C-alpha positions in Angstrom: 129.1 -214.0 -59.0 126.6 -214.5 -56.8 124.4 -211.9 -55.1 125.5 -212.7 -52.1 129.4 -212.6 -53.2 128.3 -209.0 -54.9 126.7 -207.5 -51.6 129.7 -208.6 -49.3 132.8 -207.0 -51.8 130.2 -204.1 -52.6 130.1 -203.4 -48.8 133.7 -204.0 -48.2 134.6 -201.9 -51.1 132.7 -199.1 -50.2 133.8 -198.9 -46.5 135.4 -195.4 -45.9 136.4 -193.4 -42.9 133.7 -190.8 -43.0 134.7 -187.2 -41.2 131.5 -185.4 -42.0 127.6 -186.3 -40.3 124.3 -184.9 -40.6 124.4 -184.8 -37.2 120.6 -184.1 -36.4 119.6 -187.6 -38.3 119.8 -190.1 -35.6 120.6 -194.0 -36.2 117.5 -195.7 -36.0 117.7 -198.2 -32.6 117.2 -201.1 -35.3 120.5 -200.4 -37.3 122.2 -200.1 -33.7 121.2 -203.3 -32.7 122.1 -204.6 -36.2 125.7 -203.4 -35.8 126.0 -204.7 -32.3 124.8 -208.3 -33.7 127.7 -207.8 -36.5 130.1 -206.8 -34.1 129.1 -210.3 -31.9 129.2 -212.6 -34.7 133.2 -211.9 -34.9 135.5 -214.8 -34.0 137.3 -214.7 -30.6 140.1 -216.7 -29.2 138.9 -219.9 -28.2 135.2 -218.3 -28.7 135.9 -216.4 -25.1 133.6 -213.4 -26.9 135.3 -210.8 -24.3 133.6 -207.9 -25.8 131.0 -205.3 -24.3 129.8 -202.1 -25.7 128.8 -198.9 -25.1 126.4 -196.9 -26.7 126.2 -193.4 -26.8 123.2 -191.5 -28.6 122.2 -188.2 -26.2 123.7 -185.5 -26.9 124.7 -184.5 -24.2 126.7 -187.5 -23.9 128.2 -187.2 -27.3 129.7 -183.5 -26.4 131.2 -185.1 -22.9 132.3 -188.0 -25.5 133.8 -185.1 -27.9 135.7 -183.8 -24.7 136.9 -186.2 -23.6 138.8 -187.2 -27.0 140.2 -183.6 -27.7 139.9 -181.3 -30.4 141.4 -183.5 -33.1 138.6 -185.9 -32.8 135.6 -183.8 -32.3 133.7 -185.3 -35.3 129.7 -184.3 -35.4 128.5 -187.9 -35.3 125.3 -188.6 -33.9 126.1 -191.7 -31.8 129.1 -194.0 -30.7 130.0 -197.0 -29.5 133.0 -197.2 -27.3 134.3 -200.8 -27.7 135.6 -202.8 -24.7 136.8 -206.2 -23.2 136.0 -207.6 -20.0 138.8 -209.0 -18.2 136.8 -211.8 -16.2 135.8 -213.8 -19.7 139.7 -213.6 -20.5 141.6 -216.7 -18.9 145.3 -215.5 -20.1 147.6 -212.8 -19.8 148.5 -210.3 -22.7 147.0 -208.1 -25.5 144.7 -210.6 -27.6 141.5 -209.1 -26.7 142.3 -206.3 -28.6 142.6 -208.6 -31.7 139.1 -210.2 -30.9 137.8 -206.8 -30.5 139.0 -205.2 -33.5 137.4 -208.2 -35.5 134.3 -207.1 -33.8 134.7 -203.2 -35.0 135.5 -204.6 -38.4 132.3 -205.9 -38.5 130.4 -203.0 -37.6 132.5 -200.9 -40.2 131.3 -203.1 -43.1 127.5 -203.5 -41.6 127.5 -200.3 -41.5 128.2 -199.5 -45.1 125.8 -202.2 -45.9 123.5 -200.1 -43.5 123.6 -197.0 -45.7 125.8 -195.3 -42.6 129.1 -193.4 -42.5 131.8 -194.7 -39.8 134.9 -193.6 -38.2 137.3 -195.5 -36.5 139.0 -193.3 -33.4 142.2 -193.7 -31.8 142.6 -191.4 -28.2 144.9 -191.5 -25.9 142.9 -190.1 -22.8 141.8 -193.1 -21.5 141.4 -192.0 -17.9 139.0 -189.2 -19.0 137.2 -191.4 -20.6 136.8 -194.1 -17.8 135.7 -191.2 -15.7 133.3 -189.6 -18.2 131.4 -193.3 -18.9 131.8 -194.7 -15.4 133.9 -197.6 -16.7 135.6 -199.8 -13.9 139.3 -201.2 -14.3 138.5 -204.4 -14.8 137.2 -203.6 -17.8 139.7 -202.7 -21.1 138.9 -199.9 -23.4 140.4 -200.6 -27.3 138.3 -198.0 -29.1 135.7 -195.4 -30.1 133.8 -195.8 -33.2 131.5 -193.0 -34.7 128.3 -193.5 -36.7 125.7 -191.8 -38.6 124.5 -190.8 -42.2 126.4 -188.7 -44.3 125.7 -186.8 -47.6 129.0 -187.7 -48.9 129.1 -189.8 -52.0 130.9 -192.7 -51.5 131.9 -195.4 -54.5 133.3 -198.6 -54.3 137.1 -198.9 -54.8 140.2 -201.2 -54.1 143.5 -200.5 -52.5 145.0 -203.9 -53.4 148.9 -203.1 -53.8 150.9 -206.1 -55.3 154.3 -205.5 -53.9 152.5 -205.8 -50.7 151.8 -209.5 -51.4 154.5 -212.6 -51.3 152.9 -216.1 -52.8 154.2 -219.3 -51.1 157.0 -217.6 -48.8 158.5 -214.1 -48.3 161.2 -212.8 -50.2 163.5 -210.5 -48.8 165.7 -209.8 -51.2 162.4 -208.3 -53.2 163.2 -205.0 -53.5 159.5 -203.0 -52.4 159.2 -199.2 -52.7 159.1 -197.0 -50.0 155.9 -197.2 -47.9 153.3 -195.0 -49.7 149.9 -194.5 -49.3 147.4 -196.4 -51.9 144.5 -194.6 -53.3 141.5 -196.2 -54.2 141.1 -197.5 -58.0 138.4 -198.7 -59.8 136.6 -201.9 -58.7 134.3 -204.5 -60.8 131.8 -205.8 -58.5 130.9 -208.2 -60.9 134.4 -209.0 -62.2 137.2 -209.1 -59.4 140.4 -208.1 -60.8 142.2 -209.5 -58.2 143.6 -213.0 -58.9 146.8 -215.0 -58.0 149.4 -214.9 -61.1 150.1 -217.9 -62.9 153.2 -219.6 -62.2 
């Protein structure tokens, strides 16, 4: 395996949702810029690149964000990025922009891991409060909030590969699949990726 492959898979297999941050250790602006560069390297439909980002780093703004999100999402991250889409860049109706912007967020999550940062994708249902708190106009669509920051949690590489979620060449509706369960992380050897197609 090449060094490039090793670095990429190490970042992917080490990414975790982090809920405990070092609140008084800010993320350097250079690293924030790298996160945004990674986001904007994502694919988008017809290369529309509809994404726009609100970077929140000031303590009073972070407090405002936590209040907007509600009690269940008040994690102590020192910064957040609100991912949006500008309707002016989207030449069609529908929710395709969500796919483009989700790809951008996933790039940031993996980049954060490579930069030594923890991250957390936040789900929320108070868009009106968020729009008011951050002066987001109506033509700007809001996808999500992602927390970023340093963490003292030890994170090891692991895979959640589940063979029963994979169909080769065609879907097999007759194949019994166990009831949906959370797949825990198992060990993965970065130098020897064990996930291979079966021989047929």
